[in-house]
FIFIRO-260720 format. One record per residue: residue in one letter; x negated, y, z of N, C-alpha, C in turn. Coordinates in steps of 0.02 Angstrom, whole numbers, plus 32768, in hexadecimal, padded with zeros to 4 digits. Layout:
REM residues N
AXYZXYZXYZ/...
This chain:
REM residues 457
M7FD37FC380027FF9800580097FD080407FFA/K7FDB80747FD27FBA80A77FD07FC980D68005/R7F9E80F080267FA9812180577FAB816A803A/T7FD1819380597FD281DB804D7F8C81FD805A/S7F7E8230803B7F41825280457F4B8286807A/L7F10829580987F0F82C680DB7F2E831180BA/A7F12831D80807F2B836180617F73835A805B/F7F8F831E80407FDB831E803F7FFD83258082/R7FE5830380B98002830980EE7FFB834E8115/V7FC6836E81077FB983B781217FEC83E28108/T7FEB83D580C9801F8411809D806B83F680BA/A807E83B980BA80B783A580D080C983CB8114/S809383C2813C80A083D5818380AD841D8185/C80848443815E8087848B815B80CB849D814B/L80E1847C81028127848E80F5815A84768123/L8162844B813E818A843F81708196846B81A3/V814F847481C7815A84AB81FE817084EB81E7/A8160850981A5816F853D818F81BF85468184/I81DB85078166822685028162824F850281A3/V823484DD81CD825084D38212824F851C822F/A821885418230820F85818255824485BD822C/V824985AE81EC827885E881C982BA85D481D8/V82CA858D81DB830B857581E0832A858B822B/V82FD8580825F830E85978294831685DC829D/A82E98604828582EE864C829483288668825E/A833A8644822A8379865D820C83B0864B8236/L83BD8612825483F68603827A83FE863582BB/V83BC863F82D283CA866F830F83D586B382F0/G83A686CD82C083AC870C82AD83F1871C8288/L841486E28267844E86FA823E848F87098276/R848786DE82A784B586E682DF84A687338308/L847387478312845D877F8336846487BD830B/V844D87B482CD845B87F5829A84AC87FC827E/G84C687B28282850587C08262853187E48293/A852287D882DC854C87FA830885388847830B/T84FE885E82FE84F1889E8300850688BB82BB/A850088A2827F851688B88243855E88C3824E/R85918898826585D388A7826C85DD88E4829D/Q85BC88E682CD85C3892082FC85AF896982DD/V8573896682B5856E89A18293859689B58251/T85B08979823085E3897D820C862389A58222/R86358986825A866B89A0827F866C89EF828B/D862C89F682AD86238A3F82BC86298A70828B/V85FC8A5E824A860D8A7F820D86498A9281F2/L86748A5781F786B78A5681E286E78A8A8206/A86D78A84824086FF8AA7827786EA8AF98267/Q86B88B06825E86A08B54825086BE8B678211/Q86B98B3881D786D28B4B819E87228B5C81A7/A873A8B2781C9878B8B2F81DF87958B7581F5/D876F8B8C821E87818BC2824B87678BFA8219/V87478C0481F187368C2C81C587728C368199/V877D8C0B817987C28C07814687FF8C248177/A88078C0B81AB88428C1A81D6883C8C7281DE/A88008C8E81EE87FB8CD4820088098CFC81C0/Q87F08CDB817E87FC8CFD8145884C8D068133/L88668CC5814A88BA8CCC813D88D28CFC8164/A88BF8CFD81AA88D88D2D81D288D28D7181C8/S88978D8281A8888C8DD4818E88B08DDB8151/S88C48DA2812488E18DB880E6891C8D7F80DD/P894A8D90810089948D5F80F1899A8D5180B2/T898B8D73807E89A28D60803C896D8D318022/G89378D1E803F89118CED802688E28D047FF5/A88D88D517FF688AE8D657FC288648D467FD7/G88428D2D7F9987FD8D157F9C88048CD27FB2/L88418CA87FC4883D8C667FDD88248C3D7FAA/R88408C487F65882B8C1F7F3D87DB8C117F30/S87B48C407F3487718C427F2F874C8C1D7F62/V87758C1D7FA587538BF77FDD87668BAE7FD7/V87A28BA97FC487B38B5A7FAA87838B3B7F7B/Q87758B5F7F4387428B427F1287078B327F33/V86F08B667F5D86A58B4F7F8A86A78B1A7FAE/L86E58B057FD086EA8ADB800186EE8A987FDF/Q87158A987FA8871A8A567F7B86DE8A467F5D/G86A98A767F4D86718A6D7F3286498A487F5F/Q86508A537FA286278A2D7FD4865289E67FF1/D868289D57FC186A389857FD286CF89898004/I86EB89D28017871389E0804D875F89E7802F/A878889C7803787D289D2802D87F78A058050/V88188A328030883B8A62805188878A5E8044/V88AA8A4B806F88F88A3E806989248A6F808F/G895D8A88807189868AB1808F89BE8A8880BB/I89D78A9780F28A038A70811F8A408AA28120/G8A7B8A8E81118ABB8AAF81228AC18AC480D9/D8AF18AFD80D68B048B1B80908AE18B5F8084/G8AC28B7080B38AA88BBE80B08A688BC28087/L8A488B90808489FF8B8F806289FB8B6C8028/R89FB8B7D7FED89FD8B597FB289B38B427FA2/L89A18B0C7F9C895B8AEE7F8F89688AAB7F62/A892F8A947F53893D8A587F2D89538A1F7F51/A897B89EC7F35898B89B97F5A8959898F7F70/P895B896B7FA9891C89427FBD891D89057F9D/G88E688DD7F9888E588957F76890488677FB3/A891288247F95892D87FB7FCC890287E98003/D88C187EC7FFA889687DD803F888E88158066/V88958853804788888889807588D488958098/A890488818076894C88808096894D885680CC/A8937882280C1893B87EB80FA891588068132/A88D4881F812C88AC8832815588D9886F8180/L88F4889C815D891F88CC8186895888BB81A3/R897C888C819689AF886C81B88995884D81FA/R895E882881F38938880D8232892388448260/A89108877824B88FD88AA8276893088D38292/D897188CC827E89B288ED828A89A4893E828A/V89968948824989848995823989BF89CB8246/E89FB89AA82488A3E89C7823D8A3389FD8281/R8A1B89E782BC8A198A1082FA89FC8A5782E0/A89C78A5682B889B38A9882A489E68ACC828F/V8A218ABE82718A538AE4825A8A758B028298/A8A748AD982CC8A8E8AF983158A558B278337/G8A1D8B33830789EF8B58833A89BA8B35835C/T89C68AF3835989818ACE836F894B8ABC8352/P89158AD9835588D98AC2832A88C78A7A8336/V88BF8A4B830088AF8A078306885F89FF82F0/S884189D9831C87F989C2830788028970831B/A87F6894E82F487F9890682EF87CC88E682BE/V87B088A682DB878C887482AB87B7882F82B5/V87C98821827087F387E8825687E187BD822C/E87F48780823987D6873F82068819873681D5/S8811874381A18843872E8164881D870D8135/G883486CD8128881686A080FD87D3868D810A/K87A4868C80E4875B867880FA873686AF810F/R875486F08115872F8733811E873D874E8156/T8713877F8170871C87A381AE872387E18191/W876187FB81AA877088518196876E887D81D7/I875A88B681C4874E88E981FE8786892681DC/V87B5892D821087E8896781FA87E589A2822E/E87EB89D3820387F18A178239882F8A3C8219/A88648A4A823C889F8A69822088A78AB08256/R88BE8ADB822F88C48B22825589078B40823A/P89258B59826789698B858263895A8BC78238/T89878BD2820E897E8C1381E189C68C3581EC/P89C68C8081DF8A058C9C81DF8A388C8981C3/S8A328C6C818E8A5B8C4681608A618BFB8163/G8A4D8BD8818F8A4A8B9081938A098B7781B4/A89E28B4D818A89AC8B2E81A689788B15816B/F894A8AFD817B89168AE6814788E68AB18171/A88CB8A7F814888A18A57815F88738A4F813A/L882D8A40815887F38A35812E87E189EC8144/T87C789C0811487B4897C81208783896880F3/R875E893B810B871F891880E4871288DB8108/T86ED88B080E186DA886F80FA868E887C811B/T868A8852815486398858816685FC88428138/D860F882480FD85E4880E80C985D3884680A0/T85F2887680A285E788BC807D85C48903809A/G85C588F280E785A58920810E8563893480F9/P8546896E811A84FB8986811084CE89498120/L84DC891B815784C088E1816E84E988A48167/G8503889D812385378867811D850F88218123/T853D87FE8135852587AF81448508879180FF/G852E87A480CA8517878B808C84CF87A2807E/L84BE87E48081847587F88072844987D780A1/I845E87CC80E2843087AB8114842887628106/R844F873F80E6844886F780CF842086FE808B/R84248725805F83F98731802A83AA873C8042/N83B0876980688365877980868343873E80AA/L8371871F80D7835086DB80FD8345869E80CA/A836986A1808F83648675805E831B8683803D/F831086C9802C82D386D88010829986C68034/A829B86DC8074826B86C780B0825A868480B4/L828E865380B28283860D80A9825A85F98076/L826A8612803C824285EF7FFA8204861E7FFF/A81F88654800C81BA866C801B818986498048/G81AF864980898182861380B8817585D0809C/A819F85B88076818A856E805C814D857A802D/G815185A88002812085B57FDE80E785C47FEC/V80DC85E7801B809985F98049808385BC8068/A80B08599808A809B855380AA807A852C807D/L80A3851F8041808984EA80118047850A7FFE/L803985407FF37FF5855B7FE27FC685548015/V7FD68568804F7FA4856480837F9485208091/G7FCC84F780967FBB84A680AB7F9C84888078/G7FA0849980347F73847B7FFF7F298497800E/V7F2384D280157EDC84EF80177EB984C8805C/V7EE784C480917EC084B680D97EB8846880C8/G7EE7843D80BA7EE583F8809B7EA983E9807A/T7E9D840680417E6A83FC801D7E24840B803C/L7E23844480577DEB845280827DD0841680BD/L7E01840080D77E0683D0810B7DEC838680ED/A7E14837880AC7E01833880997DBE832C806D/R7DA5836A805F7D68836B802F7D28834E805A/P7D24835B809F7CE7833F80B77CF782EF80CC/L7D3682E680DD7D52829D80F17D3A827D80B4/R7D52829480757D48826F803A7CFC8254802B/R7CD28289803E7C94827F80367C7B824C8067/T7C94825280A37C77821C80D97C9A81D680BC/A7CCC81DB80B17CEA819580937CBB8178805E/S7CA881A880277C7A818D7FF27C3E816D8008/A7C25819480417BE6817680587BE881388083/A7C248135809F7C3580EC80C57C4380BF808E/H7C5480C7805C7C5A808D80287C1E807B8010/S7BF780AF7FFD7BA580A47FEF7B81807B802B/L7B92808580607B74806380907B8580118092/R7BD5800D807A7BE67FC780767BC77FA18041/T7BB47FC480137B917FA97FCB7B4E7F9F7FD3/G7B2A7FAD800B7AE77FA280197AB67FDF8022/R7ACD801A80097AA7805880117A9B8066804A/R7A598082805B7A53809780A27A3A80E1808F/D7A2A810180607A18814080607A4481718058/V7A88816B80617AB38197805A7AB981BB8098/R7AD0820380927AD9822580D27B0D825880BA/V7B2E826B80F77B6F829D80ED7B5582DE8108/P7B6F831280E47B5D835481097B8C835B8142/V7B708370817B7B92837A81BC7BBB83B581B6/A7BF483C3819C7C0E83FE81907C5E8400819C/G7C7F8433819F7CC8843C81A87CDB843C81F8/P7D14842F81FE7D31843582467D0D84098277/G7D15840F82B47CE983EA82E27CF8839A82E3/E7D3C838982E47D3D833682CD7D2C83228295/V7D318347825C7D15832E82207CBD8329821D/A7CAE835C82437C63835182427C528324826C/E7C70830D82A57C5B82DA82CC7C66828F82AB/V7C94828E82797C92825882557C5C824A8222/A7C49827F82077C13828281D77BCB826C8201/A7BCA828C82367B93828282617B8A823C8279/A7BCB822782847BCC81D4829D7BAE81A9825A/V7BC581BB821B7BC0818F81E37B6B818D81D2/N7B5681D481E07B0A81DC81DF7AEC81AF820A/E7AF281AC82447AE2818282807ADF813C8273/L7B1D812882567B2F80E082407AF180C88207/A7AF680F981DC7ABA80F181A27A7180E381C5/D7A67810781EA7A20810B82067A1D80D18234/A7A5080B282577A4F807C82847A4780378258/L7A6F8034821F7A6F800681F27A2D7FF781D2/S7A0F803481B879C7802A81997990801E81CE/H799880388209796B8015823B79707FD28255/S79BE7FC2825379BF7F75826B79B17F46822F/E79B87F5C81EA79A37F2B81B879607F2981AE/R79367F6281C178F17F6381C078D97F3481F5/R78F47F3B822C78D67F07826378E27EBF824C/Q79197EB5823A79337E76822878FC7E5081F3/R78F07E8181C278B87E66818A78797E5A81A8/E78607E8881D878267E7A81F778297E398228/F785D7E30824B78647DFB826B78647DBC8244/L78887DC0820A78927D8081E9784C7D6E81C8/L78247DA081AB77DF7D9F81A177AB7D7781CD/S77B67D9A820D77917D72824177A77D328252/V77E67D1F825A77FC7CDF826D77E07CA8822A/S77EF7CCF81F177CF7C9981B277827C9781BC/H776D7CBC81CC77167CB281CC77177C81820B/E77317C8D8245772B7C5F827F77457C14826A/L77717C0F823D778B7BD2822977547BB181F6/R773E7BDD81C077157BC0818E76CD7BA781B2/T76B77BC581E876717BB481FE76707B6F821D/P76A17B4C824D76A17B0E825776BC7AD98225/L76E17AEF81FF76FD7AD181C876C97AC181A7/T76967AE9819076587ADF816A76327AAF8185/A76257AB481C875FE7A8081E7761C7A4281F1/V765B7A3981F2768279FD81F7767479D381B3/R767F79FE817C768979E48133763A79CC8122/G760D79F0813F75C579EB812575B2799C8150/F75C0799C819775A5795D81B075D5791F8191/A7610792D8187764078F6817D761C78DD8135/E76127902810775F478F080BF75B378C980CB/S758A78E880FA754E78C28109755F787B8126/L758B78718151759C7833816575BA780E813C/A75E07828810F75FA77F980D775D777E780A1/D759C78108095756B78038062753B77CB8083/G753677C980BF7505779780DC74C377C680E5/V74CA780480D8748D782B80DF745C7824812D/V7489782D815C7478781A81A0749C77E281BE/T746477C281EA7472778282047455778A824D/G746A7755826E744B774082B17459778382DC/D7421779A8304742B77D7833274437820830E/D742E782682DC7448785B82B07490785182A1/A74AC781E829574F4781A828B7517781D82CE/R74FF781283037523781F834B751E78698350/A74E07887834474E078D08345751778FE8314/A751378D882D7754678FF82AE758D78F682C4/G759478BE82E775D878B082FF75E978E08344/A75B878E8836475CC7916839E75D3795F8382/T75A67971835075B179B78333760479C08315/I7610798E82F67655798882DF768B7998830C/L767F7968834576AF7969838776B679B283A3/Q766C79D683A276677A0A83C4769C7A478398/E76877A44835876A77A75832B76F07A5F8332/A770C7A29833777497A188338776A7A368377/H774D7A3283B8775E7A4E83EC776C7AA083D7/R77377AB683B7773B7B0083AD77767B15838B/L77867AF0835D77C17B01832A77FC7AF0835B/D77FB7ABE8378782E7AB683A4783A7AE983D8/R780D7B0D83F6781C7B43842578347B7E83FF/L78137B9083C0782F7BC5839A78787BBF8389/V78847B83836A78CB7B79835779087B83838D/A78EA7B6383CD790A7B6A840E791A7BB18420/D78E97BD2842278EA7C23842A791A7C498405/L79127C3383BE793B7C4C838F79907C4183A4/M79967C0383AE79DC7BE783B779F97C028400/E79C97C0C843579DF7C2C846779EC7C75845E/L79C77CA0842F79D17CDB842C7A147CF08400/A7A257CB983D97A627CC383AD7AA77CB283E4/R7A907C8884087AC77C7A84377ADD7CA78468/L7AA67CD584807AB27D0984A87AF57D378491/E7AF37D3584507B207D7184347B667D528438/A7B727D0E84457BB67CF084417BD07D028486/D7C1E7D00847D7C437D1284B27C467CD684E5/D7C387C9D84CD7C3E7C6584FC7BFD7C44851C/F7BC77C6F85187B8C7C6685387B8B7C6D857C/R7B797C33859B7B8C7C2185EE7B587C338613/L7B657C5486477B3D7C61867E7B637C4B86BA/D7B2C7C2986E77B4C7C1387297B307C40875D/M7B507C7C87667B437CAD87997B437C9B87D8/A7B0B7CA688067B107C86884D7ADB7CC28878/S7AE47CBE88B47AAD7CDE88DE7A657CC688DA/V7A397CE988CE79F57CC588C379CA7CEC88EA/D799A7CC4890F79627CF1892F792D7CF188FF/L79117D3B88FC78DC7D4988CD789C7D2B88EE/V788D7D2C892E785A7D168956784E7CC9893F/A78897C9F894A78827C57894678777C4788F5/L789B7C7688CC78957C648886784F7C6C8874/L78287CA2888177E57CB4887577B07C79888F/G77CF7C6588D0779D7C3488EF779F7BEE88C7/E77DC7BE0889D77D37B9E887E77B07BB6883E/A77B77BF08819778C7C0187E2774E7C0C87EE/S77327C13882576EF7C21883676C57BD98831/V76E57BAC883F76C47B67884E76AB7B6087FC/V76DC7B6187CD76C97B4C878576907B848771/W76A17BBF8774766F7BF7875D763D7C09877F/R76307BE787BB75F07BF887D875C77BC887BD/A75E27B8B87AE75AB7B4D8786759F7B63873E/G75C97B88872075B57B9D86D275847BD886E1/C75947C0A870A75647C3F8710751B7C218723/A75187BF4874B74DA7BE2876574B37BBA8723/A74D87B9B870274B37B7986C474A07BB0869B/A74BA7BE6869274A87C1D866B74787C558682/G746B7C4086CB743C7C7286E974667CB08700/V749C7CAC870274C57CEB871174DF7CFC875E/D74D77D36878074E47D3A87C775327D4087CE/F754F7D0987E375967D0887EC75AB7D208830/R75D77D4B883075F47D68886F76417D62887F/V765C7D5888B176A57D6388C776A67D9988F7/D76DB7DD088E276D47E05890D77227E128922/A77347DED895E777E7DEB897A77807DEE89BF/P77AB7E0589DC77B17E008A2477C47DB68A41/A77BE7DB68A8777CB7D648AA478157D588AA0/G78457D8C8AAC788A7D7F8AA978A47D778A6B/P78E17D678A6979087D558A2279207D918A04/L79217D9F89CC79397DD4899F79747DB48976/V79A57DB9898279DF7DA6895D79FE7DD48923/V7A0D7DA788ED7A227DD588B07A537D9C8899/H7A837DC888697AB67DA088487A9D7D8D8806/A7A927D4787EF7A7A7D3E87AE7A7C7CF487A2/D7A6F7CCF87637A787C94875B7A257C758766/P7A217C57879579DA7C3987AA79B77C138775/R79D67BEA874F79B07BCC871979A17BFC86E3/R79C07C3086D079B07C60868E79817C8C86AF/L79867CA086F3795B7CC58710790A7CB58711/R79147C70872678C97C52872678A67C4886E1/Q78DF7C4286A478CA7C43866778AA7C898656/V78C27CB4867178B37D02866378677D04867F/V78667CF386C278237CF886D877E57CD686B9/D77F07C9F86A377C87C68868177B57C8F8643/A77E87CA5861E77D17CC485D877AE7D0385E1/L77AF7D34861A778C7D658622774A7D4E8631/A77467D25866977087D03868076DB7CEF863F/E77017CC3861B76DA7CAC85E576C07CE085B3/N76E67D14859E76D37D4F857C769C7D6B859F/A76997D6F85DF76637D91860276207D6A85F7/L76247D32860875E87D06861575CC7D0185C7/R75F17D09859075D77CFD855075A87D31854C/L75B47D70856D75887DB4855575567DB98598/V75657DAE85C275367DBF860174EF7D9685FB/P74C37DCA8607747C7DAC85F074677D7E8639/P74327D60863474167D42867C74047D6C86A8/G741A7D6486E273FB7D90871C74407DC88726/A746B7DD886FE749B7E08870374D57DE9872E/P750B7E148745753B7DF2877075787DE98742/L759C7DB7875D75E47DAF874776197DAA878A/V76397DDC878B76637DEE87CE76B07DD587CB/L76D07DB387ED770A7D9F87F077237DCD883B/A774D7E058834775D7E2D886777AC7E288878/A77BA7E3688BC780A7E4088C5781B7E7488FB/R78457E9B88F5785D7EC4892C78A77EC9892B/P78C67EE4895279127EE78948792C7EF6890C/G795E7ED188E579797ED988A1794A7EEC8870/I79057ED7887578D37EE0884478A97E988845/L78997E8387FE786D7E4D87F778327E7087C0/E77FF7E6287C777CA7E79879977967E528782/V77877E48874D774D7E22872C77177E548719/R76DA7E59872E769C7E90871E76647E658717/D76467E8A86DE75FE7E6886D275C87E9486CC/G758E7E8886C075497EB786B575347E9D866B/G756A7E8F864475557E938600754B7ECF85D3/P75417EC7859475397F09856D75727F368572/G75B37F20857D75EE7F51858276007F618533/L76277FA1853F76567FA6850276417FF984F4/A763B801484B1763A805984A77674807784CC/P767980C284D476B580E084F876F180D784C4/D76DD80E18485772080DB845C773D8092844E/D7711805F846B77378021845C776180058496/Y7759802284D3778E8006850A77D6801B84F5/P77EE804B84CF7838804884C378498016848D/L781C7FF1846D78327FC2843B781E7F7A844E/V78027F73848A77EE7F338494781A7EFB849D/F785C7F1084A678967ED684A478B17ED1845E/E78A67EEC843378BC7EED83F3789E7EAE83CF/R78D27E8783AF78B57E48838C78837E4E8356/G78447E3A836578087E3F832F77ED7E7D8329/A78037EBB835577F37EF9835277A57F04834D/L77897EDD838077447EEC838F770B7EA98371/H77367E7B835D77187E33834176E77E48830B/E77067E6C82D676DA7E7682A276A47EA782AF/R76A97EDF82D876767F0B82F676417EF7830D/Y764F7EBB834076137EA3836875F47E588350/R76177E42831A75FB7DFF830575BD7E0C82E0/G758C7DE582EF754A7DF482D7751B7E11830C/H75367E3F833B750B7E61836175117E4583A7/R75447E1983B375497DFF83F8757B7DC083F1/P75767D91842375AA7D58841C75F07D748429/V76227D6083F876647D6683F9768D7D2983F8/G76C27D31840D76F57CFF841F77107CE883DC/A773C7CB183DE775B7C9783A1778F7CC3837F/G77807CDA834F77BC7D0B832E77C57D45834D/G77B07D5E838377C87D9A83A8780F7D8F83C3/V78207D5783D778667D5983F178647D4B8443/G78297D418458782E7D3884AA784A7D6F84D1/L78297DA384C6783B7DDA84E2788A7DF384DB/A789A7DF0849C78E67DF4848F790C7DC984A7/L79057D8E84B679237D5684DB792D7D688526/V78F07D84854078F07D988580791E7DCD8588/H79177DFE8561794B7E37856F798C7E1F8563/G799D7DFD853779E47DDA85307A087DBF856E/L79D17D88858B79E77D7085CE79F67D9885FB/V79C77DCF860179CB7DFD863E7A107E238644/T7A0B7E3686047A527E5C85EF7A957E338604/R7A947E0385E87AD67DDC85FA7AE57DC48637/M7AAD7DC086667AB47DC086B67AC17E0286D6/G7AD27E3886AC7AE67E6F86D47AB07E9C86EA/A7A767E8786DC7A397EA386F97A197ED386C1/A79EA7EF486CB79BC7F1E869979737F0F86A0/I79597F118664790D7F02866178E47F47863A/S78A77F56865B788F7F8A863178447F718637/A78247F96860F77CF7F8C860B77B17FCF8610/S77787FCF863877558005864877027FF78650/P76DF80288658769180118674768E7FFC86AF/A76697FC986B576697FA186FF76207FC7871F/P76247FC2876375F17FE5878575B57FB88778/E75BB7F74876875857F48876075677F56871A/G75877F8A86F0755D7F9E86B875847F81866E/G75A57F4F868175D87F38864676187F4B8640/A76437F1B863876937F21863176B27F0F866C/C76E27F38867A770B7F2786BE77517F18869B/F77777EE786A077B67EE2869477E47ED686D2/T78167F0B86DA78437F128717788D7EFE8708/I78A67ECB872F78E87EBA873579097ED5876F/S79317EF7876279687F23879479A87EFC8791/F79C47EE487D079FF7EC887D27A2E7EF687F3/A7A677EE687E27AA07F0388027AB07EF18851/A7ACC7F1788747ACE7F0288B97AFF7EB788BD/P7AF67E9288EB7B0C7E4788E97B4F7E4D890B/P7B757E2188F77BC37E25891B7BC17E29895E/A7BF07E4D898B7BE77E5889CE7BDC7E0989E7/S7BFA7DD889D67BFC7D998A047BB77D7689FF/A7B8F7D8B89CF7B4B7D6A89C07B117D9789F7/T7B087D648A2B7AE17D838A5E7AA07D538A5E/S7A9B7D1D8A3E7A5F7CF88A3E7A607CD489FE/A7A297CAE89F07A177C8C89B57A3F7C4689C8/P7A567C23898A7A747BDF89997A477BB489A2/
């Protein structure tokens, strides 16, 4: 179904508002102005009747009356003689009916008559005055007065048409001005959908329209950045997959061709097994990272004692550090430090951070597992990171290509991204900063545990 355009809607809205405003004003104005017009017409007609009566009183023969009657009739005022003393033109049927309703015969008896009567579908104003020889009456409809309702209706109709025309013009101009930047924004969005990432929209127009344009520009930047990171990540993962696969294929071909035998064959098998474990670890990390984004990723949240957790981890990592000549330390108080987390996933995070640190720490430098209320840290005395690299450290593959060839790197650069995803899913936060020991410090900040959690399970 085709939707109506914004320009059409704005134009229609302006037109509707203008019509409603004019109609309401017309209804109210017609009533008020009509009442005023009726009163003004009545006052003017009464003054004219008094003038005619004064002239007849000063000239009983009616000299000059004909010219006065002609002037009044030229103003759509009917002049009618009452009784037999004043000879004037016979009134029409409508005028005669109005005179009967006004009971103008009373004027013959010397009583002035001033009345507003309804006759047929018209409103008549009647002014009758006695004369020395009888009486006369002046009458006219309210439609023909100086402020006649007919004239008012015509003027209001003209105002309605003029208002509608102006509203149509203004609505069209405003609608076009509003729709133009939105059309540009829509065109840019369609270009983004087709794969273009170099399109940008001028941030102009009203505030809301400018916000939409700015949001589309930010979306384009975010898509470009995300796709660039994805390409870098895929390149790094492809390289990490290619290296063990090349080794596995080479040794497998040697075994198949009988090139290696005896102890060399066992060594080749051990190498194949080692590279297979490496591939398995990389694939497992990739699958785990993908599962983190699923809604059904399961966490078994419970109260966890950080001191006890680091104690368990230290058994493994103390031996590993001793074999590498690294100074391993645990910096934690004696009492329990309870947080709310998934104990298995939290141990996975600690092991991943410790493994990442041990890969970089030179012999003699420290690797520290530390805990304090609501905080868990993994610090090292390795080479650390450049200041600009800390904000990017948890992005998939962001630093893998940069440091590969300069220092040992993990498989595909997914380890820290996986750590960040696990910590975030547990409701905690993780950050990276320079460590006091000279290397990098990874800090996990936990939310306050539930009120019922007073000790570790």
